C-alpha positions as CSV (number, residue, x, y, z in Angstrom):
1,T,150.4,99.6,41.4
2,V,148.2,97.2,43.4
3,N,148.6,96.1,47.3
4,L,146.7,93.1,48.3
5,V,146.0,92.6,52.1
6,S,143.7,90.4,54.1
7,N,143.2,90.0,57.6
8,P,143.7,87.5,59.1
9,V,146.8,87.5,56.5
10,S,147.3,85.2,53.8
11,G,147.7,81.6,54.7
12,S,146.2,81.8,58.2
13,L,143.6,79.0,59.3
14,V,140.3,80.1,59.5
15,T,137.0,78.7,60.9
16,N,133.4,78.6,59.8
17,G,131.6,82.0,60.0
18,Q,134.8,83.5,60.9
19,V,134.9,87.2,58.7
20,I,137.9,87.9,56.8
21,T,138.5,91.6,55.8
22,Y,140.3,92.5,52.3
23,T,141.6,95.4,51.4
24,V,143.0,96.5,48.1
25,T,144.9,99.8,47.3
26,V,145.4,100.6,43.3
27,T,147.4,103.7,42.3
28,N,147.7,105.1,38.9
29,D,151.5,105.6,39.0
30,G,151.3,106.8,35.7
31,A,152.6,110.6,34.8
32,A,149.3,111.3,33.2
33,D,145.6,110.7,33.9
34,N,144.2,107.6,32.3
35,I,140.6,108.3,30.5
36,T,138.5,105.8,29.0
37,A,136.7,106.1,25.6
38,D,133.0,106.7,25.8
39,D,132.3,103.0,25.8
40,G,135.4,101.9,28.2
41,F,135.2,101.7,32.0
42,I,137.4,101.2,34.9
43,S,136.6,98.4,37.1
44,V,137.8,95.9,39.9
45,T,136.0,92.5,40.2
46,S,136.5,89.6,42.2
47,A,134.8,86.1,42.4
48,P,135.1,84.4,45.8
49,P,136.8,81.4,46.1
50,G,135.0,78.0,47.4
51,G,134.0,78.5,50.9
52,L,133.6,82.1,50.9
53,T,130.6,84.6,50.5
54,Y,131.7,88.3,49.7
55,Q,129.8,91.1,51.8
56,N,129.7,94.9,52.8
57,P,131.9,96.3,49.8
58,T,132.9,99.9,50.5
59,V,135.0,102.6,49.0
60,V,137.4,103.3,51.9
61,T,139.3,106.3,49.8
62,Q,137.9,107.8,46.8
63,P,140.9,108.5,44.1
64,G,140.5,112.6,44.3
65,G,142.5,114.4,41.6
66,G,139.9,114.8,39.2
67,S,139.1,111.2,39.3
68,T,135.6,109.8,38.4
69,A,133.9,108.5,41.9
70,W,134.0,104.8,42.8
71,N,131.0,102.6,43.7
72,C,131.0,99.0,44.9
73,G,128.4,96.4,45.2
74,I,127.9,92.5,45.0
75,V,126.6,91.4,42.0
76,G,125.9,87.8,41.6
77,G,127.9,86.7,44.5
78,N,130.8,88.5,43.1
79,L,132.6,92.1,44.3
80,S,132.0,94.4,41.7
81,C,133.5,98.2,41.7
82,T,133.7,100.7,38.9
83,A,134.5,104.1,38.6
84,G,131.4,106.2,37.4
85,N,128.4,104.2,36.7
86,G,129.8,101.2,35.4
87,I,128.7,101.2,32.1
88,G,131.2,103.3,30.4
89,A,129.6,106.2,29.4
90,P,130.5,109.2,29.7
91,Q,134.4,109.1,29.8
92,E,135.6,107.9,33.2
93,N,139.0,109.4,34.6
94,F,141.5,108.0,37.0
95,A,144.2,110.9,37.6
96,A,147.8,110.5,37.9
97,N,149.0,109.5,41.0
98,A,145.5,108.8,42.4
99,T,144.6,106.0,44.9
100,V,141.5,104.4,45.3
101,V,141.0,101.9,48.2
102,I,138.4,99.3,48.5
103,Q,137.3,97.3,51.2
104,W,135.1,93.9,51.9
105,Q,134.5,91.2,53.9
106,G,134.3,87.4,53.0
107,V,132.4,85.1,55.2
108,V,134.2,81.5,56.0
109,A,132.3,78.4,55.6
110,N,133.8,75.0,54.8
111,G,137.2,75.8,56.2
112,A,138.5,78.2,53.3
113,N,141.9,79.7,53.7
114,A,142.4,83.3,54.1
115,G,144.7,83.7,51.4
116,D,142.5,81.5,48.7
117,W,141.0,84.7,47.4
118,F,144.4,85.8,45.6
119,R,143.9,82.6,43.1
120,T,140.6,84.6,41.9
121,W,141.5,88.5,41.9
122,W,143.7,88.3,38.8
123,R,140.8,87.5,36.7
124,W,140.1,91.4,36.5
125,P,142.4,93.4,33.9
126,P,143.8,96.4,35.4
127,I,143.4,98.7,32.2
128,W,144.6,101.7,33.6
129,L,148.1,100.3,34.9
């Protein structure tokens, strides 16, 4: 399950220089752990829409339950969060019923809309769901 929220809420008018806080909560609702092959990896990525610059990504809640720890950063201007080292070796694990919460900010330029990020979020394949 993926739950996406922004503050201010999606659709709000925002002004230049305003900070939008994004939070995504991802839960493995499966009955079993999801373990990648040695060359696989689990990640969440998002490219900012025009008018936003991403900053300050952080893992608010690690998934626990034997899951691999997550790390986040901004790579080439994009949000990039991965379980483990992000290169796929060794195996990564997202435990059954585990939840990871990731938060980051977007700084507004050129009158972007708080909901614009939803249009770009779905570029990543949530391989464990």
